[in-house]
C-alpha positions as CSV (number, residue, x, y, z in Angstrom):
1,M,143.8,3.1,-8.8
2,N,145.6,6.5,-6.7
3,D,146.1,4.9,-3.1
4,Q,146.7,8.1,-1.9
5,A,143.8,9.6,-2.8
6,L,141.9,6.4,-1.5
7,R,143.8,7.1,1.9
8,R,142.6,10.5,2.5
9,L,139.5,9.6,2.7
10,G,140.6,8.7,5.9
11,D,141.3,12.4,7.0
12,T,138.0,13.8,6.2
13,R,136.2,15.0,9.3
14,I,133.3,14.7,10.7
15,G,131.0,16.5,10.3
16,P,126.9,17.5,12.4
17,D,125.7,17.6,8.8
18,T,127.1,13.4,8.1
19,K,123.8,11.1,9.2
20,G,124.2,8.7,11.6
21,M,127.6,9.1,13.0
22,P,127.7,9.2,16.7
23,V,127.9,13.2,18.6
24,D,131.1,12.5,20.6
25,A,132.9,11.9,16.6
26,I,131.7,15.3,15.3
27,G,135.6,17.1,14.7
28,G,137.4,13.8,14.3
29,T,138.0,12.2,11.6
30,V,137.1,9.1,9.1
31,A,140.4,7.0,10.6
32,E,139.6,7.5,14.4
33,L,136.1,6.5,14.2
34,V,137.2,3.1,12.3
35,A,140.0,2.7,14.6
36,A,137.9,2.8,17.5
37,R,135.7,-0.4,16.8
38,R,132.5,1.2,17.9
39,P,129.5,-1.2,18.1
40,L,126.7,0.2,16.3
41,F,125.0,-0.6,19.0
42,G,125.8,1.2,22.3
43,G,128.7,3.1,20.1
44,G,126.6,6.2,19.6
45,F,125.6,5.9,16.5
46,T,122.3,8.2,15.8
47,A,119.5,7.3,14.1
48,P,118.3,7.0,11.0
49,V,121.6,4.6,10.0
50,M,122.7,2.7,7.0
51,V,125.0,0.1,7.1
52,L,127.5,-2.4,4.8
53,H,127.4,-5.8,6.0
54,A,131.5,-6.9,4.9
55,E,131.1,-10.3,4.5
56,A,128.3,-10.1,2.7
57,L,129.8,-7.7,0.7
58,E,132.9,-9.2,0.1
59,H,131.0,-12.8,-0.7
60,N,128.9,-10.9,-3.3
61,L,132.3,-9.4,-4.9
62,A,133.4,-13.2,-5.4
63,L,130.7,-14.5,-6.5
64,M,130.2,-11.9,-9.5
65,A,134.5,-12.2,-10.5
66,R,134.2,-16.5,-9.9
67,Y,131.3,-16.5,-12.3
68,C,132.8,-13.8,-14.9
69,R,135.9,-15.7,-15.3
70,D,134.0,-19.2,-15.3
71,S,131.7,-17.8,-18.0
72,G,134.6,-16.7,-20.2
73,V,133.1,-12.8,-20.2
74,E,134.5,-9.4,-18.5
75,L,132.9,-7.4,-15.3
76,A,133.2,-3.4,-15.2
77,P,130.9,-2.5,-12.6
78,H,128.6,-0.2,-13.5
79,G,129.6,2.5,-10.9
80,K,127.0,4.5,-10.4
81,T,124.9,1.8,-8.1
82,T,127.5,3.2,-5.3
83,L,129.7,6.0,-6.2
84,A,132.4,4.8,-4.0
85,P,135.4,4.6,-4.7
86,Q,136.6,2.5,-2.1
87,L,133.9,-0.2,-3.9
88,F,136.2,0.5,-6.9
89,A,139.0,-0.5,-5.5
90,R,137.4,-4.0,-4.5
91,Q,135.9,-4.3,-7.9
92,L,138.8,-4.0,-9.5
93,S,141.1,-6.4,-7.3
94,Q,138.7,-8.7,-7.5
95,G,140.0,-8.6,-11.7
96,A,137.0,-6.2,-13.2
97,H,138.2,-4.9,-17.0
98,G,137.3,-1.5,-15.4
99,I,134.4,1.1,-13.8
100,T,131.2,1.5,-16.0
101,A,129.9,5.6,-15.8
102,A,127.2,7.6,-16.5
103,T,128.1,10.8,-17.2
104,G,130.5,13.8,-17.4
105,S,130.9,14.0,-13.8
106,Q,131.5,10.5,-12.9
107,L,134.6,10.4,-15.2
108,R,136.4,13.4,-13.8
109,L,135.7,11.2,-10.3
110,Y,137.0,8.4,-11.5
111,R,140.0,10.0,-13.2
112,A,140.4,11.6,-9.8
113,F,140.8,8.9,-8.4
114,G,142.9,6.6,-10.6
115,V,140.0,3.8,-12.5
116,P,142.2,3.3,-15.0
117,R,140.0,1.5,-17.5
118,V,136.3,3.4,-18.1
119,L,132.9,2.4,-20.3
120,L,131.1,5.6,-20.3
121,A,127.4,4.3,-20.6
122,N,125.9,7.1,-22.4
123,Q,126.0,9.3,-25.0
124,L,128.7,12.0,-24.5
125,V,128.1,15.2,-25.6
126,D,128.9,18.2,-23.3
127,R,131.9,20.2,-25.2
128,A,133.6,21.0,-21.9
129,T,134.2,17.4,-20.9
130,L,135.3,16.4,-24.4
131,A,137.6,19.0,-24.0
132,W,139.0,17.8,-20.9
133,L,138.8,14.1,-21.8
134,R,141.3,14.9,-25.3
135,T,143.4,16.7,-22.7
136,E,143.4,13.4,-20.2
137,L,143.4,11.2,-23.1
138,E,146.7,12.8,-24.5
139,T,148.6,13.4,-20.8
140,T,148.8,10.2,-20.1
141,S,149.1,6.5,-20.5
142,D,147.0,4.3,-18.3
143,F,143.4,6.0,-18.4
144,E,141.0,4.4,-21.7
145,V,137.8,5.4,-22.0
146,I,135.6,3.9,-24.6
147,C,131.9,6.3,-25.2
148,Y,128.6,5.2,-26.5
149,V,126.7,6.8,-29.8
150,D,124.2,6.3,-31.3
151,S,123.0,8.8,-34.1
152,P,125.2,10.8,-36.7
153,A,124.9,14.1,-34.0
154,T,126.6,12.4,-31.8
155,V,129.0,11.2,-34.0
156,A,129.6,14.7,-35.2
157,L,130.4,15.7,-32.0
158,L,132.7,13.8,-30.4
159,A,134.9,13.9,-34.6
160,D,135.1,17.2,-33.6
161,E,136.8,16.8,-30.8
162,F,139.4,14.2,-31.3
163,A,139.8,15.5,-35.5
164,G,143.5,14.6,-35.2
165,A,144.0,12.1,-33.0
166,P,147.0,10.0,-34.4
167,P,145.3,6.3,-34.7
168,G,147.4,5.3,-31.6
169,G,144.9,8.3,-30.1
170,R,141.7,6.8,-31.7
171,L,138.5,7.8,-29.2
172,P,137.0,3.8,-29.2
173,V,133.4,4.3,-29.4
174,L,130.8,2.0,-29.2
175,I,127.7,1.6,-31.2
176,E,124.3,1.9,-28.7
177,V,121.8,-0.5,-29.8
178,G,118.2,0.1,-27.5
179,H,114.7,-1.3,-28.1
180,P,111.0,0.7,-27.9
181,G,110.0,2.2,-24.8
182,G,113.6,2.3,-23.6
183,R,116.0,4.8,-23.3
184,T,118.4,6.4,-25.7
185,G,120.4,3.3,-29.0
186,C,119.7,2.8,-32.8
187,R,116.5,1.4,-32.7
188,T,117.2,-1.1,-36.0
189,L,120.1,-1.5,-37.7
190,A,119.6,0.6,-40.6
191,Q,120.3,3.1,-38.3
192,V,122.8,1.0,-36.7
193,E,124.6,0.8,-40.2
194,Q,124.6,4.7,-40.5
195,V,126.2,5.7,-37.4
196,A,128.9,2.9,-38.1
197,T,129.2,4.6,-41.9
198,A,129.6,8.0,-39.2
199,V,132.2,6.7,-37.4
200,A,134.4,4.9,-40.2
201,A,134.8,8.6,-41.3
202,A,135.8,9.8,-38.7
203,P,139.6,9.9,-38.2
204,G,139.9,9.9,-34.5
205,L,137.8,7.5,-33.8
206,R,137.6,4.2,-34.1
207,L,134.7,1.6,-34.3
208,A,135.0,-1.1,-31.2
209,G,131.4,-2.9,-30.7
210,V,127.9,-2.5,-30.0
211,A,126.6,-2.2,-26.3
212,A,123.4,-2.4,-24.6
213,F,120.7,-2.0,-22.1
214,E,117.6,-4.4,-21.0
215,G,117.0,-4.0,-18.4
216,T,114.4,-1.2,-19.1
217,I,111.7,-4.4,-20.5
218,G,110.7,-5.2,-17.9
219,P,111.1,-6.1,-14.1
220,P,112.4,-9.3,-12.6
221,G,109.5,-11.9,-12.3
222,Q,106.8,-10.2,-15.1
223,P,105.5,-12.6,-17.3
224,G,107.5,-13.5,-20.2
225,V,110.1,-10.4,-19.6
226,R,113.4,-12.7,-20.2
227,E,111.4,-13.8,-23.4
228,R,111.1,-10.1,-24.4
229,V,114.9,-10.2,-23.5
230,R,115.8,-12.7,-25.5
231,D,115.1,-10.8,-28.4
232,F,116.6,-7.9,-27.6
233,L,119.7,-9.3,-27.1
234,T,119.5,-11.7,-30.1
235,D,118.8,-8.1,-32.3
236,V,121.8,-6.4,-30.5
237,R,124.3,-9.6,-31.8
238,H,122.4,-9.0,-34.8
239,A,124.1,-5.6,-35.3
240,G,127.5,-6.7,-33.6
241,E,127.9,-9.6,-36.5
242,W,127.4,-6.9,-39.5
243,L,130.0,-4.9,-38.2
244,V,131.9,-8.5,-38.1
245,R,130.9,-9.0,-42.0
246,R,131.5,-6.0,-42.7
247,G,135.1,-5.9,-41.3
248,L,134.7,-2.7,-39.4
249,V,136.0,-4.3,-36.6
250,P,139.1,-4.9,-37.3
251,D,141.0,-4.9,-33.9
252,G,138.3,-7.1,-32.8
253,L,134.6,-6.3,-30.8
254,M,133.0,-5.7,-28.0
255,L,129.9,-6.2,-26.9
256,S,128.6,-4.6,-23.5
257,A,125.3,-5.7,-22.3
258,G,124.3,-6.9,-18.4
259,G,123.1,-5.2,-16.2
260,S,121.9,-6.5,-12.4
261,A,118.6,-8.5,-13.2
262,Y,119.3,-10.6,-17.2
263,F,123.1,-11.0,-17.4
264,D,122.5,-14.5,-17.4
265,L,120.8,-14.0,-21.0
266,V,123.8,-11.4,-21.3
267,V,126.4,-14.7,-21.6
268,A,124.5,-17.1,-23.3
269,A,123.7,-14.4,-26.3
270,F,126.9,-13.1,-27.0
271,R,129.4,-15.2,-26.0
272,D,129.6,-18.5,-27.9
273,G,129.2,-19.1,-31.9
274,W,131.6,-16.7,-33.6
275,P,134.5,-17.7,-36.4
276,S,137.2,-18.9,-34.6
277,E,139.8,-16.1,-35.6
278,Q,137.2,-12.8,-34.6
279,P,138.4,-11.9,-31.6
280,V,135.1,-11.0,-29.1
281,Q,134.8,-9.6,-25.6
282,V,131.9,-9.6,-23.6
283,V,132.0,-6.7,-20.8
284,L,128.9,-7.0,-18.4
285,R,128.3,-4.2,-16.5
286,S,126.5,-5.6,-14.2
287,G,126.5,-2.7,-11.2
288,C,124.0,-4.0,-7.9
289,Y,125.3,-7.1,-7.0
290,A,128.1,-5.8,-4.8
291,V,125.1,-5.4,-2.8
292,H,122.3,-7.2,-3.8
293,E,118.9,-6.1,-3.4
294,T,116.2,-7.3,-0.5
295,G,112.6,-8.4,-0.9
296,P,110.5,-8.7,-4.7
297,P,113.2,-7.2,-7.4
298,A,115.6,-9.2,-6.0
299,D,113.7,-13.1,-6.7
300,G,114.0,-12.6,-9.9
301,T,117.7,-11.8,-10.4
302,P,119.8,-14.9,-12.0
303,F,121.6,-15.8,-8.7
304,V,118.6,-16.3,-7.0
305,L,116.5,-18.0,-9.8
306,S,119.8,-20.5,-10.9
307,P,122.5,-20.5,-7.3
308,Y,125.8,-20.0,-9.0
309,R,127.7,-23.3,-8.0
310,G,125.1,-23.7,-4.9
311,E,125.6,-19.7,-4.4
312,S,123.4,-17.0,-4.4
313,L,124.4,-13.2,-4.1
314,R,123.1,-11.6,-0.2
315,P,121.7,-8.2,0.6
316,A,124.6,-5.8,1.6
317,L,123.1,-3.9,2.8
318,E,121.0,-2.6,6.3
319,L,119.0,0.8,7.6
320,W,118.4,1.1,11.0
321,G,115.4,3.9,11.8
322,Q,114.1,4.2,15.5
323,V,110.3,3.7,16.2
324,L,109.1,7.4,17.0
325,S,105.2,6.6,17.4
326,R,103.1,4.0,18.2
327,P,99.5,5.8,16.4
328,G,97.4,2.8,16.4
329,P,97.7,-1.0,17.2
330,E,99.3,-2.5,14.0
331,L,101.0,0.4,13.6
332,A,104.2,2.2,14.1
333,V,106.1,5.3,13.2
334,L,109.9,5.0,12.2
335,G,112.1,8.0,12.1
336,F,113.3,7.5,7.8
337,G,112.0,8.1,5.4
338,K,112.6,8.6,2.0
339,R,115.3,11.4,2.0
340,D,116.9,8.2,3.7
341,A,115.9,4.8,1.7
342,S,115.1,3.6,-1.5
343,F,111.3,2.5,-2.7
344,D,111.7,2.9,-6.2
345,T,110.5,-0.5,-6.5
346,A,109.8,-1.7,-3.5
347,M,109.5,-0.8,-0.2
348,P,112.4,-1.4,2.8
349,T,111.9,-5.0,3.6
350,P,111.7,-5.2,8.5
351,V,114.6,-7.9,9.0
352,R,116.0,-7.4,12.5
353,L,114.6,-6.1,15.5
354,R,116.8,-4.6,18.8
355,R,114.9,-3.1,22.0
356,A,115.8,-0.2,23.0
357,D,117.8,-0.9,25.8
358,A,119.5,-4.0,24.0
359,T,123.1,-4.4,22.9
360,T,122.0,-7.1,19.8
361,A,119.8,-8.0,17.6
362,Q,117.3,-10.0,16.9
363,P,115.4,-11.1,13.3
364,F,112.4,-9.5,12.9
365,T,109.5,-10.7,10.3
366,G,105.5,-10.2,9.6
367,A,105.8,-6.4,9.9
368,R,106.0,-4.5,6.7
369,I,105.9,-1.2,5.4
370,E,103.4,0.3,4.1
371,G,104.4,4.1,3.1
372,L,106.7,6.5,3.5
373,N,106.9,10.2,3.8
374,D,109.7,12.3,3.6
375,Q,110.8,11.2,7.2
376,H,108.3,9.1,8.5
377,A,108.3,4.7,7.5
378,Y,104.2,3.4,7.9
379,L,105.6,0.1,9.7
380,R,102.7,-2.3,9.7
381,L,102.9,-4.9,12.7
382,P,100.6,-8.1,13.5
383,A,97.9,-8.7,15.7
384,G,99.6,-8.2,19.5
385,H,103.0,-7.6,18.8
386,R,105.1,-5.1,21.4
387,L,107.0,-3.2,19.5
388,E,107.6,0.1,22.2
389,V,108.7,3.7,21.0
390,G,112.3,3.9,21.1
391,D,112.8,0.3,19.9
392,W,115.1,0.0,16.5
393,V,113.8,-1.3,13.6
394,G,116.6,-3.3,10.5
395,C,115.9,-3.2,7.3
396,G,117.1,-4.2,3.6
397,L,116.5,-2.4,1.1
398,A,115.9,-3.0,-3.0
399,H,117.3,-0.6,-5.3
400,P,120.6,0.6,-3.9
401,C,121.7,3.0,-6.9
402,T,119.2,4.8,-5.3
403,A,120.1,3.7,-1.1
404,F,123.5,4.7,-1.9
405,D,122.8,8.7,-2.7
406,K,121.1,9.1,0.4
407,W,124.5,8.7,2.0
408,R,127.9,10.6,2.1
409,L,129.3,7.8,4.8
410,I,128.3,4.5,5.2
411,P,130.0,2.7,8.4
412,V,130.9,-0.6,7.0
413,V,130.3,-3.7,10.1
414,V,131.1,-7.3,10.9
415,D,129.2,-8.6,13.8
416,D,127.5,-4.9,14.0
417,V,130.6,-3.7,15.3
418,V,132.4,-0.2,12.8
419,V,135.5,-1.8,10.7
420,D,135.1,0.7,8.2
421,C,133.5,3.3,6.3
422,V,132.4,4.0,2.8
423,H,132.3,7.7,0.9
424,T,130.8,8.3,-1.0
425,F,130.5,11.2,-3.8
426,F,127.0,11.9,-5.6
């Protein structure tokens, strides 16, 4: 990656619009804040503030990297989870094959920070981005992009821009396979065949394999969902087998799937049973693993269902808010809400408590958040619980994809001391 661009992030000035930062840090640089090694409690950080626990992050990165190496598959983590180039660099240093993107703007961001290989897990139909991509690929040798196609119309758009590309400069594409009720992607093998034929006739494109996303089939823990995922992944494999039989992927077949909930099923469905002479590359695109989740969505994920070598992923995100009001004996209102926390799959989970006059936190159990407004959280307490206005409550978060986008600068802590800050680019 572009080390110089990453280092420049430390020169960013902290402004009054940066949530959670100490008032006396405004106007200074992020590097100065990090160098001060301020404590999270008593160091001037303001509520609400979301932090990233360094030990859990490093554990998760290493565990997933080891799992992929042992399983004989590649990992191109989906960068839209964090949209944090500093974390991309750490994922790549752990052996990631590349970083996955979802949009043209993400693709340009990745390029600016020097991500060498990008899997664009979406349909690219924006002509302005296509023209930019053609220029970037023609003028550099350190940038590789693989795109999705799911219709002859998408193929035609790509082919129109990449027509005349030399054989070595052809844009590699994956045929996306979808499922009923899902998002994009071919729904039948006949549609896959139609798209493959269109790619074969497009001189500027090269067919690299097939891809899919199984995460929209159903939430982890829902009865029967893992069986439905298995059936869908079997259909995706059949599409890849058809490409192999027709000799349409002579350079090797890429099979890509795997959100954060069912990547074990992807490995089981895609990895084995191919002819010995057929090169096959399985690429997972899991993104949430880096920080994991707290709450019910995390309970059905592979490393929880079956800890890998006795280890599971650890929640790394924590959101702190203060008690603003005690309007009832079993109700407290906290000072964070939908503008600060993910809430689309589950409410934040209270895990720690820091008294207003304390410098350390303690475990907090028995309470639950039952609703959020834009800036308020409704915390239901056990009967008789002593929680005072001004106390701090730390919560774990579900679905980090909708947590990171609410924060531009996230302190990284070790033993509740800030040792780094992560920048996001949503």
